[in-house]
ROSE-4610 file (N, C-alpha, C; in Angstrom, 1 decimal, always signed):
// ROSE-4610
residu = [X/X/X/X/X/X/X/X/X/X/X/X/X/X/X/X/X/X/X/X/X/X/X/X/X/X/X/X/X/X/X/X/X/X/X/X/X/X/X/X/X/X/X/X/X/X/X/X/X/X/X/X/X/X/X/X/X/X/X/X/X/X/X/X/X/X/X/X/X/X/X/X/X/X/X/X/X/X/X/X/X/X/X/X/X/X/X/X/X/X/X/X/X/X/X/X/X/X/X/X/X/X/X/X/X/X/X/X/X/X/X/X/X/X/X/X/X/X/X/X/X/X/X/X/X/X/X/X/X/X/X/X/X/X/X/X/X/X/X/X/X/X/X/X/X/X/X/X/X/X/X/X/X/X/X/X/X/X/X/X/X/X/X/X/X/X/X/X]
num = [1/1/1/2/2/2/3/3/3/4/4/4/5/5/5/6/6/6/7/7/7/8/8/8/9/9/9/10/10/10/11/11/11/12/12/12/13/13/13/14/14/14/15/15/15/16/16/16/17/17/17/18/18/18/19/19/19/20/20/20/21/21/21/22/22/22/23/23/23/24/24/24/25/25/25/26/26/26/27/27/27/28/28/28/29/29/29/30/30/30/31/31/31/32/32/32/33/33/33/34/34/34/35/35/35/36/36/36/37/37/37/38/38/38/39/39/39/40/40/40/41/41/41/42/42/42/43/43/43/44/44/44/45/45/45/46/46/46/47/47/47/48/48/48/49/49/49/50/50/50/51/51/51/52/52/52/53/53/53/54/54/54/55/55/55/56/56/56]
x = [+0.9/-0.1/+1.1/+0.8/+1.4/+1.4/+2.1/+2.2/+1.6/+0.8/-0.2/+0.6/+0.5/+0.8/-0.7/-1.1/-2.2/-1.8/-3.3/-3.4/-2.4/-2.0/-1.1/+0.5/+0.7/+1.7/+2.0/+3.3/+3.8/+4.3/+4.4/+5.1/+6.8/+7.2/+8.4/+9.8/+9.0/+10.0/+10.9/+11.0/+12.1/+11.7/+10.6/+10.3/+10.7/+10.5/+11.3/+12.2/+13.3/+14.6/+14.8/+14.1/+14.2/+13.7/+12.9/+12.5/+13.3/+13.7/+14.7/+14.3/+13.1/+12.0/+11.8/+11.8/+11.4/+9.9/+9.4/+7.6/+7.4/+7.9/+6.9/+7.6/+6.3/+6.3/+5.5/+5.9/+4.9/+3.7/+2.9/+1.0/+0.9/-0.4/-0.9/-1.2/-0.4/-0.6/+0.4/+0.2/+1.2/+1.7/+2.5/+3.5/+2.4/+2.9/+2.1/+2.7/+2.3/+3.1/+2.6/+2.9/+2.8/+2.5/+1.3/+1.3/+2.0/+2.1/+2.5/+3.9/+4.8/+6.2/+6.8/+5.7/+5.4/+6.0/+7.4/+8.0/+7.5/+6.7/+6.3/+7.7/+8.7/+9.8/+9.6/+8.9/+8.7/+9.5/+10.7/+11.9/+11.3/+9.8/+9.4/+8.7/+7.6/+7.5/+8.4/+9.7/+10.8/+11.2/+11.2/+11.7/+11.0/+9.5/+8.6/+8.6/+8.6/+9.1/+7.6/+6.3/+5.0/+4.1/+4.9/+4.5/+2.9/+3.1/+1.9/+2.1/+2.7/+3.0/+2.5/+1.7/+1.3/+0.8/+0.7/+0.5/-1.0/-1.3/-2.5/-3.8]
y = [-1.0/+0.0/+1.0/+2.1/+3.5/+4.4/+5.2/+5.9/+7.3/+7.9/+9.6/+10.6/+11.8/+13.0/+13.8/+14.4/+14.8/+16.4/+17.2/+18.6/+19.5/+18.8/+19.1/+20.0/+19.1/+19.3/+21.0/+21.2/+22.8/+23.2/+22.1/+22.0/+22.8/+21.9/+22.1/+21.7/+20.6/+19.7/+18.7/+18.6/+17.9/+16.6/+15.8/+14.5/+14.3/+14.8/+14.4/+14.2/+14.6/+14.3/+12.9/+12.4/+11.2/+10.0/+10.0/+9.0/+8.7/+6.9/+6.4/+5.9/+6.2/+5.7/+7.0/+7.9/+9.5/+9.6/+8.8/+8.8/+10.0/+10.8/+12.1/+13.3/+14.2/+15.3/+16.2/+17.7/+18.9/+18.5/+18.9/+18.9/+20.3/+20.4/+21.7/+21.9/+22.7/+23.4/+22.3/+21.1/+20.2/+19.0/+18.3/+17.2/+15.8/+15.3/+14.0/+12.9/+11.6/+10.3/+9.8/+9.1/+8.1/+6.8/+6.2/+5.1/+3.9/+4.0/+2.9/+2.8/+3.9/+3.8/+4.0/+4.4/+3.9/+2.6/+2.2/+0.6/+1.2/+1.6/+1.4/+1.4/+2.1/+2.2/+3.3/+4.3/+4.8/+6.1/+5.9/+7.4/+8.9/+8.8/+10.1/+10.7/+9.9/+10.2/+10.3/+9.9/+10.1/+11.5/+12.0/+13.3/+14.5/+14.1/+15.5/+16.0/+17.4/+18.0/+18.4/+18.0/+18.3/+17.2/+16.1/+14.6/+15.0/+15.1/+15.0/+13.7/+13.2/+11.6/+10.4/+9.7/+8.6/+7.3/+6.2/+5.2/+4.9/+5.0/+5.0/+3.8]
z = [+0.0/+0.1/+0.0/-0.7/-1.1/+0.1/+0.2/+1.4/+0.6/+1.6/+1.0/+1.8/+0.9/+1.5/+1.7/+3.1/+3.6/+3.2/+3.4/+3.1/+4.1/+4.9/+6.2/+5.3/+4.1/+3.4/+3.1/+3.4/+3.2/+2.0/+1.2/-0.1/-0.4/+1.0/+1.2/+0.4/-0.1/-0.8/-0.1/+1.1/+2.0/+1.5/+1.1/+0.7/-0.4/-1.2/-2.7/-2.7/-2.4/-2.0/-1.7/-0.5/+0.4/-0.4/-1.2/-2.4/-3.0/-2.9/-3.8/-5.4/-5.4/-6.4/-7.2/-6.9/-7.3/-7.7/-6.6/-6.7/-6.5/-5.9/-5.1/-6.1/-6.7/-7.4/-6.5/-7.4/-6.6/-7.7/-7.0/-7.3/-6.9/-7.1/-6.6/-5.6/-5.3/-3.4/-2.6/-2.7/-2.2/-3.0/-2.5/-3.3/-3.2/-4.2/-4.3/-4.7/-4.4/-4.2/-5.7/-6.4/-7.4/-6.7/-6.5/-6.0/-6.8/-8.2/-9.1/-8.7/-8.3/-7.9/-6.7/-5.9/-4.6/-3.9/-3.3/-2.6/-1.4/-0.5/+0.8/+1.4/+1.3/+2.3/+3.2/+3.3/+4.5/+4.7/+3.7/+3.8/+4.0/+3.0/+2.9/+4.1/+5.1/+5.8/+7.1/+7.2/+8.2/+7.6/+6.3/+6.1/+6.4/+6.2/+6.5/+7.9/+7.9/+8.7/+10.0/+9.1/+9.7/+9.7/+9.7/+9.6/+8.7/+7.5/+6.7/+5.6/+6.2/+5.0/+6.1/+5.6/+6.4/+5.3/+5.7/+5.1/+4.5/+3.4/+2.7/+3.4]
């Protein structure tokens, strides 16, 4: 199950660089995770300063 980014996202981009599969990209007002690329490693959640990323 892929991770997801909530509306708490500040669009700071901290998570994008932590993803080993380049599954995170800038969306409309917040970052988004491509579920087809997400390997459920959790690196993005650990890198988020506002805990806006969780398992879907």
